[in-house]
PyMOL Python script that loads the backbone (N, CA, C, O; Angstrom):
from pymol import cmd

cmd.read_pdbstr("""\
ATOM      1  N   MET A   1      15.954  -7.306  18.463  1.00  0.00           N
ATOM      2  CA  MET A   1      15.970  -5.879  18.695  1.00  0.00           C
ATOM      3  C   MET A   1      17.180  -5.291  17.990  1.00  0.00           C
ATOM      4  O   MET A   1      18.279  -5.840  18.058  1.00  0.00           O
ATOM      5  N   GLU A   2      16.969  -4.170  17.315  1.00  0.00           N
ATOM      6  CA  GLU A   2      18.032  -3.491  16.583  1.00  0.00           C
ATOM      7  C   GLU A   2      18.259  -2.115  17.202  1.00  0.00           C
ATOM      8  O   GLU A   2      17.352  -1.550  17.813  1.00  0.00           O
ATOM      9  N   LEU A   3      19.452  -1.586  17.046  1.00  0.00           N
ATOM     10  CA  LEU A   3      19.815  -0.296  17.612  1.00  0.00           C
ATOM     11  C   LEU A   3      20.330   0.609  16.507  1.00  0.00           C
ATOM     12  O   LEU A   3      21.082   0.165  15.639  1.00  0.00           O
ATOM     13  N   ALA A   4      19.929   1.883  16.533  1.00  0.00           N
ATOM     14  CA  ALA A   4      20.404   2.862  15.563  1.00  0.00           C
ATOM     15  C   ALA A   4      20.764   4.135  16.316  1.00  0.00           C
ATOM     16  O   ALA A   4      20.143   4.467  17.326  1.00  0.00           O
ATOM     17  N   LYS A   5      21.772   4.844  15.815  1.00  0.00           N
ATOM     18  CA  LYS A   5      22.242   6.077  16.433  1.00  0.00           C
ATOM     19  C   LYS A   5      21.694   7.272  15.656  1.00  0.00           C
ATOM     20  O   LYS A   5      21.638   7.237  14.427  1.00  0.00           O
ATOM     21  N   ILE A   6      21.294   8.314  16.354  1.00  0.00           N
ATOM     22  CA  ILE A   6      20.770   9.522  15.733  1.00  0.00           C
ATOM     23  C   ILE A   6      21.924  10.486  15.505  1.00  0.00           C
ATOM     24  O   ILE A   6      22.724  10.738  16.406  1.00  0.00           O
ATOM     25  N   THR A   7      22.003  11.032  14.269  1.00  0.00           N
ATOM     26  CA  THR A   7      23.062  11.999  13.956  1.00  0.00           C
ATOM     27  C   THR A   7      22.658  13.377  14.480  1.00  0.00           C
ATOM     28  O   THR A   7      21.545  13.562  14.973  1.00  0.00           O
ATOM     29  N   SER A   8      23.568  14.332  14.366  1.00  0.00           N
ATOM     30  CA  SER A   8      23.288  15.698  14.813  1.00  0.00           C
ATOM     31  C   SER A   8      22.156  16.336  13.997  1.00  0.00           C
ATOM     32  O   SER A   8      21.529  17.296  14.446  1.00  0.00           O
ATOM     33  N   LYS A   9      21.899  15.804  12.805  1.00  0.00           N
ATOM     34  CA  LYS A   9      20.808  16.305  11.962  1.00  0.00           C
ATOM     35  C   LYS A   9      19.497  15.549  12.192  1.00  0.00           C
ATOM     36  O   LYS A   9      18.517  15.789  11.487  1.00  0.00           O
ATOM     37  N   GLY A  10      19.469  14.652  13.156  1.00  0.00           N
ATOM     38  CA  GLY A  10      18.263  13.893  13.457  1.00  0.00           C
ATOM     39  C   GLY A  10      18.045  12.703  12.550  1.00  0.00           C
ATOM     40  O   GLY A  10      16.956  12.129  12.533  1.00  0.00           O
ATOM     41  N   GLN A  11      19.070  12.318  11.789  1.00  0.00           N
ATOM     42  CA  GLN A  11      18.944  11.198  10.863  1.00  0.00           C
ATOM     43  C   GLN A  11      19.370   9.897  11.530  1.00  0.00           C
ATOM     44  O   GLN A  11      20.198   9.882  12.441  1.00  0.00           O
ATOM     45  N   ILE A  12      18.779   8.803  11.049  1.00  0.00           N
ATOM     46  CA  ILE A  12      19.183   7.474  11.505  1.00  0.00           C
ATOM     47  C   ILE A  12      19.383   6.582  10.283  1.00  0.00           C
ATOM     48  O   ILE A  12      18.839   6.843   9.209  1.00  0.00           O
ATOM     49  N   THR A  13      20.159   5.542  10.463  1.00  0.00           N
ATOM     50  CA  THR A  13      20.272   4.504   9.449  1.00  0.00           C
ATOM     51  C   THR A  13      19.433   3.336   9.941  1.00  0.00           C
ATOM     52  O   THR A  13      19.661   2.818  11.035  1.00  0.00           O
ATOM     53  N   ILE A  14      18.461   2.922   9.134  1.00  0.00           N
ATOM     54  CA  ILE A  14      17.640   1.781   9.512  1.00  0.00           C
ATOM     55  C   ILE A  14      18.462   0.525   9.276  1.00  0.00           C
ATOM     56  O   ILE A  14      18.936   0.302   8.162  1.00  0.00           O
ATOM     57  N   PRO A  15      18.639  -0.299  10.303  1.00  0.00           N
ATOM     58  CA  PRO A  15      19.447  -1.508  10.147  1.00  0.00           C
ATOM     59  C   PRO A  15      18.945  -2.387   8.995  1.00  0.00           C
ATOM     60  O   PRO A  15      17.745  -2.454   8.725  1.00  0.00           O
ATOM     61  N   VAL A  16      19.878  -3.052   8.329  1.00  0.00           N
ATOM     62  CA  VAL A  16      19.572  -3.830   7.127  1.00  0.00           C
ATOM     63  C   VAL A  16      18.473  -4.866   7.368  1.00  0.00           C
ATOM     64  O   VAL A  16      17.611  -5.053   6.510  1.00  0.00           O
ATOM     65  N   GLU A  17      18.487  -5.533   8.508  1.00  0.00           N
ATOM     66  CA  GLU A  17      17.474  -6.554   8.775  1.00  0.00           C
ATOM     67  C   GLU A  17      16.082  -5.937   8.882  1.00  0.00           C
ATOM     68  O   GLU A  17      15.100  -6.535   8.441  1.00  0.00           O
ATOM     69  N   ILE A  18      15.997  -4.760   9.458  1.00  0.00           N
ATOM     70  CA  ILE A  18      14.712  -4.061   9.565  1.00  0.00           C
ATOM     71  C   ILE A  18      14.256  -3.606   8.174  1.00  0.00           C
ATOM     72  O   ILE A  18      13.073  -3.708   7.848  1.00  0.00           O
ATOM     73  N   ARG A  19      15.189  -3.102   7.349  1.00  0.00           N
ATOM     74  CA  ARG A  19      14.842  -2.708   5.973  1.00  0.00           C
ATOM     75  C   ARG A  19      14.291  -3.894   5.203  1.00  0.00           C
ATOM     76  O   ARG A  19      13.318  -3.764   4.461  1.00  0.00           O
ATOM     77  N   ARG A  20      14.909  -5.042   5.378  1.00  0.00           N
ATOM     78  CA  ARG A  20      14.421  -6.256   4.691  1.00  0.00           C
ATOM     79  C   ARG A  20      13.012  -6.599   5.137  1.00  0.00           C
ATOM     80  O   ARG A  20      12.149  -6.901   4.313  1.00  0.00           O
ATOM     81  N   LYS A  21      12.780  -6.553   6.440  1.00  0.00           N
ATOM     82  CA  LYS A  21      11.455  -6.893   6.967  1.00  0.00           C
ATOM     83  C   LYS A  21      10.397  -5.898   6.493  1.00  0.00           C
ATOM     84  O   LYS A  21       9.254  -6.276   6.236  1.00  0.00           O
ATOM     85  N   LEU A  22      10.780  -4.631   6.380  1.00  0.00           N
ATOM     86  CA  LEU A  22       9.851  -3.612   5.896  1.00  0.00           C
ATOM     87  C   LEU A  22       9.677  -3.670   4.380  1.00  0.00           C
ATOM     88  O   LEU A  22       8.687  -3.176   3.841  1.00  0.00           O
ATOM     89  N   GLY A  23      10.645  -4.277   3.701  1.00  0.00           N
ATOM     90  CA  GLY A  23      10.608  -4.323   2.243  1.00  0.00           C
ATOM     91  C   GLY A  23      10.918  -2.973   1.624  1.00  0.00           C
ATOM     92  O   GLY A  23      10.327  -2.607   0.608  1.00  0.00           O
ATOM     93  N   VAL A  24      11.843  -2.226   2.228  1.00  0.00           N
ATOM     94  CA  VAL A  24      12.210  -0.914   1.692  1.00  0.00           C
ATOM     95  C   VAL A  24      13.651  -0.930   1.208  1.00  0.00           C
ATOM     96  O   VAL A  24      14.493  -1.691   1.683  1.00  0.00           O
ATOM     97  N   LYS A  25      13.896  -0.043   0.228  1.00  0.00           N
ATOM     98  CA  LYS A  25      15.243   0.089  -0.317  1.00  0.00           C
ATOM     99  C   LYS A  25      15.534   1.575  -0.506  1.00  0.00           C
ATOM    100  O   LYS A  25      14.687   2.420  -0.217  1.00  0.00           O
ATOM    101  N   GLU A  26      16.714   1.887  -0.984  1.00  0.00           N
ATOM    102  CA  GLU A  26      17.118   3.274  -1.188  1.00  0.00           C
ATOM    103  C   GLU A  26      16.076   4.031  -2.017  1.00  0.00           C
ATOM    104  O   GLU A  26      15.640   3.559  -3.067  1.00  0.00           O
ATOM    105  N   GLY A  27      15.691   5.193  -1.535  1.00  0.00           N
ATOM    106  CA  GLY A  27      14.726   6.025  -2.237  1.00  0.00           C
ATOM    107  C   GLY A  27      13.282   5.809  -1.808  1.00  0.00           C
ATOM    108  O   GLY A  27      12.425   6.653  -2.071  1.00  0.00           O
ATOM    109  N   ASP A  28      13.005   4.691  -1.153  1.00  0.00           N
ATOM    110  CA  ASP A  28      11.650   4.438  -0.661  1.00  0.00           C
ATOM    111  C   ASP A  28      11.350   5.368   0.512  1.00  0.00           C
ATOM    112  O   ASP A  28      12.254   5.925   1.137  1.00  0.00           O
ATOM    113  N   LYS A  29      10.073   5.517   0.789  1.00  0.00           N
ATOM    114  CA  LYS A  29       9.650   6.337   1.917  1.00  0.00           C
ATOM    115  C   LYS A  29       9.078   5.446   3.002  1.00  0.00           C
ATOM    116  O   LYS A  29       8.465   4.414   2.730  1.00  0.00           O
ATOM    117  N   VAL A  30       9.294   5.872   4.244  1.00  0.00           N
ATOM    118  CA  VAL A  30       8.721   5.161   5.378  1.00  0.00           C
ATOM    119  C   VAL A  30       7.743   6.096   6.071  1.00  0.00           C
ATOM    120  O   VAL A  30       7.841   7.318   5.966  1.00  0.00           O
ATOM    121  N   LEU A  31       6.819   5.504   6.766  1.00  0.00           N
ATOM    122  CA  LEU A  31       5.765   6.222   7.447  1.00  0.00           C
ATOM    123  C   LEU A  31       5.934   5.999   8.944  1.00  0.00           C
ATOM    124  O   LEU A  31       6.142   4.868   9.383  1.00  0.00           O
ATOM    125  N   PHE A  32       5.846   7.064   9.727  1.00  0.00           N
ATOM    126  CA  PHE A  32       5.914   6.965  11.181  1.00  0.00           C
ATOM    127  C   PHE A  32       4.506   7.121  11.716  1.00  0.00           C
ATOM    128  O   PHE A  32       3.846   8.128  11.459  1.00  0.00           O
ATOM    129  N   VAL A  33       4.042   6.123  12.464  1.00  0.00           N
ATOM    130  CA  VAL A  33       2.682   6.126  12.993  1.00  0.00           C
ATOM    131  C   VAL A  33       2.742   5.986  14.505  1.00  0.00           C
ATOM    132  O   VAL A  33       3.410   5.100  15.036  1.00  0.00           O
ATOM    133  N   GLU A  34       2.029   6.879  15.191  1.00  0.00           N
ATOM    134  CA  GLU A  34       1.939   6.782  16.648  1.00  0.00           C
ATOM    135  C   GLU A  34       0.616   6.126  16.995  1.00  0.00           C
ATOM    136  O   GLU A  34      -0.444   6.535  16.521  1.00  0.00           O
ATOM    137  N   GLU A  35       0.698   5.103  17.828  1.00  0.00           N
ATOM    138  CA  GLU A  35      -0.494   4.373  18.225  1.00  0.00           C
ATOM    139  C   GLU A  35      -0.317   3.873  19.647  1.00  0.00           C
ATOM    140  O   GLU A  35       0.642   3.163  19.948  1.00  0.00           O
ATOM    141  N   ALA A  36      -1.219   4.235  20.498  1.00  0.00           N
ATOM    142  CA  ALA A  36      -1.199   3.801  21.901  1.00  0.00           C
ATOM    143  C   ALA A  36       0.151   4.082  22.559  1.00  0.00           C
ATOM    144  O   ALA A  36       0.678   3.246  23.294  1.00  0.00           O
ATOM    145  N   GLY A  37       0.705   5.261  22.289  1.00  0.00           N
ATOM    146  CA  GLY A  37       1.952   5.668  22.921  1.00  0.00           C
ATOM    147  C   GLY A  37       3.204   5.044  22.332  1.00  0.00           C
ATOM    148  O   GLY A  37       4.297   5.233  22.866  1.00  0.00           O
ATOM    149  N   LYS A  38       3.066   4.308  21.251  1.00  0.00           N
ATOM    150  CA  LYS A  38       4.224   3.691  20.595  1.00  0.00           C
ATOM    151  C   LYS A  38       4.349   4.254  19.186  1.00  0.00           C
ATOM    152  O   LYS A  38       3.352   4.644  18.578  1.00  0.00           O
ATOM    153  N   ILE A  39       5.577   4.297  18.667  1.00  0.00           N
ATOM    154  CA  ILE A  39       5.837   4.773  17.322  1.00  0.00           C
ATOM    155  C   ILE A  39       6.205   3.566  16.458  1.00  0.00           C
ATOM    156  O   ILE A  39       7.062   2.763  16.827  1.00  0.00           O
ATOM    157  N   TYR A  40       5.547   3.452  15.305  1.00  0.00           N
ATOM    158  CA  TYR A  40       5.815   2.361  14.377  1.00  0.00           C
ATOM    159  C   TYR A  40       6.370   2.940  13.082  1.00  0.00           C
ATOM    160  O   TYR A  40       5.958   4.014  12.645  1.00  0.00           O
ATOM    161  N   ILE A  41       7.309   2.219  12.473  1.00  0.00           N
ATOM    162  CA  ILE A  41       7.833   2.581  11.167  1.00  0.00           C
ATOM    163  C   ILE A  41       7.242   1.594  10.172  1.00  0.00           C
ATOM    164  O   ILE A  41       7.374   0.381  10.331  1.00  0.00           O
ATOM    165  N   LEU A  42       6.582   2.132   9.132  1.00  0.00           N
ATOM    166  CA  LEU A  42       5.913   1.292   8.144  1.00  0.00           C
ATOM    167  C   LEU A  42       6.385   1.637   6.740  1.00  0.00           C
ATOM    168  O   LEU A  42       6.831   2.755   6.482  1.00  0.00           O
ATOM    169  N   ASN A  43       6.286   0.685   5.850  1.00  0.00           N
ATOM    170  CA  ASN A  43       6.567   0.905   4.432  1.00  0.00           C
ATOM    171  C   ASN A  43       5.396   1.709   3.879  1.00  0.00           C
ATOM    172  O   ASN A  43       4.274   1.204   3.829  1.00  0.00           O
ATOM    173  N   SER A  44       5.638   2.957   3.460  1.00  0.00           N
ATOM    174  CA  SER A  44       4.535   3.836   3.049  1.00  0.00           C
ATOM    175  C   SER A  44       3.795   3.303   1.829  1.00  0.00           C
ATOM    176  O   SER A  44       2.580   3.476   1.737  1.00  0.00           O
ATOM    177  N   SER A  45       4.482   2.665   0.894  1.00  0.00           N
ATOM    178  CA  SER A  45       3.815   2.113  -0.298  1.00  0.00           C
ATOM    179  C   SER A  45       2.853   0.995   0.083  1.00  0.00           C
ATOM    180  O   SER A  45       1.741   0.918  -0.440  1.00  0.00           O
ATOM    181  N   MET A  46       3.280   0.143   0.983  1.00  0.00           N
ATOM    182  CA  MET A  46       2.430  -0.968   1.402  1.00  0.00           C
ATOM    183  C   MET A  46       1.214  -0.455   2.162  1.00  0.00           C
ATOM    184  O   MET A  46       0.119  -0.997   2.015  1.00  0.00           O
ATOM    185  N   GLU A  47       1.393   0.576   2.965  1.00  0.00           N
ATOM    186  CA  GLU A  47       0.271   1.152   3.704  1.00  0.00           C
ATOM    187  C   GLU A  47      -0.732   1.791   2.751  1.00  0.00           C
ATOM    188  O   GLU A  47      -1.941   1.669   2.950  1.00  0.00           O
ATOM    189  N   ALA A  48      -0.238   2.471   1.716  1.00  0.00           N
ATOM    190  CA  ALA A  48      -1.128   3.079   0.723  1.00  0.00           C
ATOM    191  C   ALA A  48      -1.934   2.001   0.011  1.00  0.00           C
ATOM    192  O   ALA A  48      -3.129   2.176  -0.230  1.00  0.00           O
ATOM    193  N   LEU A  49      -1.288   0.891  -0.325  1.00  0.00           N
ATOM    194  CA  LEU A  49      -1.978  -0.223  -0.976  1.00  0.00           C
ATOM    195  C   LEU A  49      -3.059  -0.802  -0.066  1.00  0.00           C
ATOM    196  O   LEU A  49      -4.169  -1.081  -0.519  1.00  0.00           O
ATOM    197  N   LYS A  50      -2.740  -0.982   1.211  1.00  0.00           N
ATOM    198  CA  LYS A  50      -3.723  -1.510   2.166  1.00  0.00           C
ATOM    199  C   LYS A  50      -4.928  -0.575   2.281  1.00  0.00           C
ATOM    200  O   LYS A  50      -6.069  -1.031   2.347  1.00  0.00           O
ATOM    201  N   GLU A  51      -4.666   0.739   2.305  1.00  0.00           N
ATOM    202  CA  GLU A  51      -5.763   1.702   2.384  1.00  0.00           C
ATOM    203  C   GLU A  51      -6.638   1.639   1.136  1.00  0.00           C
ATOM    204  O   GLU A  51      -7.864   1.704   1.231  1.00  0.00           O
ATOM    205  N   ALA A  52      -6.014   1.513  -0.030  1.00  0.00           N
ATOM    206  CA  ALA A  52      -6.776   1.416  -1.275  1.00  0.00           C
ATOM    207  C   ALA A  52      -7.624   0.149  -1.284  1.00  0.00           C
ATOM    208  O   ALA A  52      -8.787   0.178  -1.688  1.00  0.00           O
ATOM    209  N   GLN A  53      -7.044  -0.957  -0.841  1.00  0.00           N
ATOM    210  CA  GLN A  53      -7.792  -2.212  -0.794  1.00  0.00           C
ATOM    211  C   GLN A  53      -8.990  -2.082   0.144  1.00  0.00           C
ATOM    212  O   GLN A  53     -10.082  -2.560  -0.164  1.00  0.00           O
ATOM    213  N   ALA A  54      -8.781  -1.439   1.281  1.00  0.00           N
ATOM    214  CA  ALA A  54      -9.878  -1.258   2.242  1.00  0.00           C
ATOM    215  C   ALA A  54     -10.967  -0.371   1.647  1.00  0.00           C
ATOM    216  O   ALA A  54     -12.156  -0.623   1.846  1.00  0.00           O
ATOM    217  N   ALA A  55     -10.560   0.668   0.918  1.00  0.00           N
ATOM    218  CA  ALA A  55     -11.531   1.584   0.319  1.00  0.00           C
ATOM    219  C   ALA A  55     -12.382   0.884  -0.739  1.00  0.00           C
ATOM    220  O   ALA A  55     -13.552   1.227  -0.908  1.00  0.00           O
ATOM    221  N   PHE A  56     -11.817  -0.086  -1.451  1.00  0.00           N
ATOM    222  CA  PHE A  56     -12.540  -0.787  -2.503  1.00  0.00           C
ATOM    223  C   PHE A  56     -13.222  -2.067  -2.027  1.00  0.00           C
ATOM    224  O   PHE A  56     -13.896  -2.740  -2.807  1.00  0.00           O
ATOM    225  N   ALA A  57     -13.051  -2.398  -0.766  1.00  0.00           N
ATOM    226  CA  ALA A  57     -13.643  -3.627  -0.242  1.00  0.00           C
ATOM    227  C   ALA A  57     -15.154  -3.623  -0.469  1.00  0.00           C
ATOM    228  O   ALA A  57     -15.835  -2.659  -0.120  1.00  0.00           O
ATOM    229  N   GLY A  58     -15.666  -4.682  -1.043  1.00  0.00           N
ATOM    230  CA  GLY A  58     -17.092  -4.836  -1.259  1.00  0.00           C
ATOM    231  C   GLY A  58     -17.609  -4.221  -2.557  1.00  0.00           C
ATOM    232  O   GLY A  58     -18.774  -4.420  -2.901  1.00  0.00           O
ATOM    233  N   GLU A  59     -16.777  -3.481  -3.282  1.00  0.00           N
ATOM    234  CA  GLU A  59     -17.235  -2.826  -4.507  1.00  0.00           C
ATOM    235  C   GLU A  59     -17.618  -3.828  -5.598  1.00  0.00           C
ATOM    236  O   GLU A  59     -18.574  -3.598  -6.338  1.00  0.00           O
ATOM    237  N   ALA A  60     -16.886  -4.929  -5.703  1.00  0.00           N
ATOM    238  CA  ALA A  60     -17.209  -5.937  -6.727  1.00  0.00           C
ATOM    239  C   ALA A  60     -18.608  -6.503  -6.487  1.00  0.00           C
ATOM    240  O   ALA A  60     -19.386  -6.670  -7.425  1.00  0.00           O
ATOM    241  N   GLU A  61     -18.916  -6.792  -5.237  1.00  0.00           N
ATOM    242  CA  GLU A  61     -20.240  -7.328  -4.930  1.00  0.00           C
ATOM    243  C   GLU A  61     -21.315  -6.287  -5.232  1.00  0.00           C
ATOM    244  O   GLU A  61     -22.368  -6.627  -5.772  1.00  0.00           O
ATOM    245  N   ARG A  62     -21.060  -5.016  -4.885  1.00  0.00           N
ATOM    246  CA  ARG A  62     -22.038  -3.954  -5.146  1.00  0.00           C
ATOM    247  C   ARG A  62     -22.261  -3.755  -6.650  1.00  0.00           C
ATOM    248  O   ARG A  62     -23.348  -3.366  -7.078  1.00  0.00           O
ATOM    249  N   ALA A  63     -21.219  -4.028  -7.447  1.00  0.00           N
ATOM    250  CA  ALA A  63     -21.338  -3.886  -8.900  1.00  0.00           C
ATOM    251  C   ALA A  63     -21.909  -5.148  -9.545  1.00  0.00           C
ATOM    252  O   ALA A  63     -22.111  -5.185 -10.759  1.00  0.00           O
ATOM    253  N   GLY A  64     -22.168  -6.172  -8.747  1.00  0.00           N
ATOM    254  CA  GLY A  64     -22.744  -7.406  -9.270  1.00  0.00           C
ATOM    255  C   GLY A  64     -21.722  -8.331  -9.907  1.00  0.00           C
ATOM    256  O   GLY A  64     -22.084  -9.207 -10.692  1.00  0.00           O
ATOM    257  N   LEU A  65     -20.445  -8.147  -9.577  1.00  0.00           N
ATOM    258  CA  LEU A  65     -19.394  -8.988 -10.149  1.00  0.00           C
ATOM    259  C   LEU A  65     -19.168 -10.183  -9.235  1.00  0.00           C
ATOM    260  O   LEU A  65     -18.730 -10.042  -8.093  1.00  0.00           O
ATOM    261  N   LYS A  66     -19.475 -11.358  -9.762  1.00  0.00           N
ATOM    262  CA  LYS A  66     -19.369 -12.566  -8.939  1.00  0.00           C
ATOM    263  C   LYS A  66     -18.143 -13.411  -9.266  1.00  0.00           C
ATOM    264  O   LYS A  66     -17.682 -14.188  -8.430  1.00  0.00           O
ATOM    265  N   ASN A  67     -17.612 -13.259 -10.486  1.00  0.00           N
ATOM    266  CA  ASN A  67     -16.459 -14.064 -10.877  1.00  0.00           C
ATOM    267  C   ASN A  67     -15.678 -13.340 -11.971  1.00  0.00           C
ATOM    268  O   ASN A  67     -16.036 -12.234 -12.377  1.00  0.00           O
ATOM    269  N   GLU A  68     -14.616 -13.975 -12.435  1.00  0.00           N
ATOM    270  CA  GLU A  68     -13.756 -13.365 -13.448  1.00  0.00           C
ATOM    271  C   GLU A  68     -14.498 -13.122 -14.766  1.00  0.00           C
ATOM    272  O   GLU A  68     -14.239 -12.132 -15.451  1.00  0.00           O
ATOM    273  N   ASP A  69     -15.405 -14.012 -15.116  1.00  0.00           N
ATOM    274  CA  ASP A  69     -16.185 -13.826 -16.351  1.00  0.00           C
ATOM    275  C   ASP A  69     -17.001 -12.532 -16.295  1.00  0.00           C
ATOM    276  O   ASP A  69     -17.136 -11.834 -17.299  1.00  0.00           O
ATOM    277  N   ASP A  70     -17.544 -12.220 -15.118  1.00  0.00           N
ATOM    278  CA  ASP A  70     -18.299 -10.972 -14.951  1.00  0.00           C
ATOM    279  C   ASP A  70     -17.396  -9.762 -15.163  1.00  0.00           C
ATOM    280  O   ASP A  70     -17.807  -8.778 -15.778  1.00  0.00           O
ATOM    281  N   VAL A  71     -16.182  -9.831 -14.662  1.00  0.00           N
ATOM    282  CA  VAL A  71     -15.227  -8.726 -14.819  1.00  0.00           C
ATOM    283  C   VAL A  71     -14.869  -8.553 -16.291  1.00  0.00           C
ATOM    284  O   VAL A  71     -14.847  -7.432 -16.800  1.00  0.00           O
ATOM    285  N   VAL A  72     -14.589  -9.664 -16.977  1.00  0.00           N
ATOM    286  CA  VAL A  72     -14.244  -9.612 -18.404  1.00  0.00           C
ATOM    287  C   VAL A  72     -15.399  -9.004 -19.198  1.00  0.00           C
ATOM    288  O   VAL A  72     -15.179  -8.156 -20.062  1.00  0.00           O
ATOM    289  N   ALA A  73     -16.618  -9.431 -18.910  1.00  0.00           N
ATOM    290  CA  ALA A  73     -17.791  -8.894 -19.612  1.00  0.00           C
ATOM    291  C   ALA A  73     -17.931  -7.399 -19.357  1.00  0.00           C
ATOM    292  O   ALA A  73     -18.227  -6.641 -20.280  1.00  0.00           O
ATOM    293  N   MET A  74     -17.727  -6.973 -18.137  1.00  0.00           N
ATOM    294  CA  MET A  74     -17.822  -5.556 -17.802  1.00  0.00           C
ATOM    295  C   MET A  74     -16.766  -4.755 -18.563  1.00  0.00           C
ATOM    296  O   MET A  74     -17.066  -3.676 -19.073  1.00  0.00           O
ATOM    297  N   MET A  75     -15.548  -5.259 -18.645  1.00  0.00           N
ATOM    298  CA  MET A  75     -14.470  -4.558 -19.350  1.00  0.00           C
ATOM    299  C   MET A  75     -14.768  -4.481 -20.848  1.00  0.00           C
ATOM    300  O   MET A  75     -14.515  -3.451 -21.472  1.00  0.00           O
ATOM    301  N   LYS A  76     -15.295  -5.545 -21.425  1.00  0.00           N
ATOM    302  CA  LYS A  76     -15.658  -5.522 -22.857  1.00  0.00           C
ATOM    303  C   LYS A  76     -16.722  -4.466 -23.113  1.00  0.00           C
ATOM    304  O   LYS A  76     -16.632  -3.720 -24.089  1.00  0.00           O
ATOM    305  N   GLU A  77     -17.722  -4.393 -22.255  1.00  0.00           N
ATOM    306  CA  GLU A  77     -18.776  -3.390 -22.386  1.00  0.00           C
ATOM    307  C   GLU A  77     -18.202  -1.982 -22.246  1.00  0.00           C
ATOM    308  O   GLU A  77     -18.566  -1.080 -23.001  1.00  0.00           O
ATOM    309  N   PHE A  78     -17.318  -1.801 -21.291  1.00  0.00           N
ATOM    310  CA  PHE A  78     -16.676  -0.499 -21.088  1.00  0.00           C
ATOM    311  C   PHE A  78     -15.897  -0.085 -22.331  1.00  0.00           C
ATOM    312  O   PHE A  78     -15.971   1.068 -22.758  1.00  0.00           O
ATOM    313  N   ARG A  79     -15.159  -1.013 -22.907  1.00  0.00           N
ATOM    314  CA  ARG A  79     -14.375  -0.711 -24.112  1.00  0.00           C
ATOM    315  C   ARG A  79     -15.283  -0.383 -25.298  1.00  0.00           C
ATOM    316  O   ARG A  79     -14.976   0.504 -26.093  1.00  0.00           O
ATOM    317  N   ARG A  80     -16.407  -1.106 -25.413  1.00  0.00           N
ATOM    318  CA  ARG A  80     -17.360  -0.841 -26.500  1.00  0.00           C
ATOM    319  C   ARG A  80     -17.903   0.579 -26.361  1.00  0.00           C
ATOM    320  O   ARG A  80     -17.987   1.313 -27.346  1.00  0.00           O
ATOM    321  N   GLU A  81     -18.264   0.959 -25.158  1.00  0.00           N
ATOM    322  CA  GLU A  81     -18.798   2.299 -24.912  1.00  0.00           C
ATOM    323  C   GLU A  81     -17.773   3.374 -25.236  1.00  0.00           C
ATOM    324  O   GLU A  81     -18.128   4.428 -25.763  1.00  0.00           O
ATOM    325  N   ARG A  82     -16.507   3.120 -24.929  1.00  0.00           N
ATOM    326  CA  ARG A  82     -15.450   4.102 -25.161  1.00  0.00           C
ATOM    327  C   ARG A  82     -15.159   4.267 -26.646  1.00  0.00           C
ATOM    328  O   ARG A  82     -14.830   5.371 -27.078  1.00  0.00           O
ATOM    329  N   THR A  83     -15.268   3.203 -27.443  1.00  0.00           N
ATOM    330  CA  THR A  83     -14.956   3.299 -28.868  1.00  0.00           C
ATOM    331  C   THR A  83     -16.112   3.931 -29.650  1.00  0.00           C
ATOM    332  O   THR A  83     -15.900   4.457 -30.743  1.00  0.00           O
ATOM    333  N   VAL A  84     -17.316   3.884 -29.109  1.00  0.00           N
ATOM    334  CA  VAL A  84     -18.479   4.467 -29.767  1.00  0.00           C
ATOM    335  C   VAL A  84     -18.466   5.986 -29.631  1.00  0.00           C
ATOM    336  O   VAL A  84     -18.909   6.687 -30.541  1.00  0.00           O
ATOM    337  N   GLU A  85     -17.976   6.497 -28.530  1.00  0.00           N
ATOM    338  CA  GLU A  85     -17.998   7.948 -28.263  1.00  0.00           C
ATOM    339  C   GLU A  85     -17.086   8.718 -29.149  1.00  0.00           C
ATOM    340  O   GLU A  85     -17.003   9.941 -29.037  1.00  0.00           O
TER     341      GLU A  85
END
""", "prot")
cmd.dss("prot")
cmd.show_as("cartoon", "prot")
cmd.util.cbc("prot")
cmd.orient("prot")
């Protein structure tokens, strides 16, 4: 458990061990999420990545991509189409 003091401006310093666990550094943004009456601090970049991964889940199967060779073939076809236009 870590402790932080709130300044008169409502600011806190996130303890170094918590910053390490979150994977955040100076200039990064954190996300505050309320869930079941508790507040969580999350690394906003990592949360955005997780949301993107969830949004794309299953798309490869829907596109008929079964392996890396299928992806390479699709990219070659895409590039051919782009150079023809």
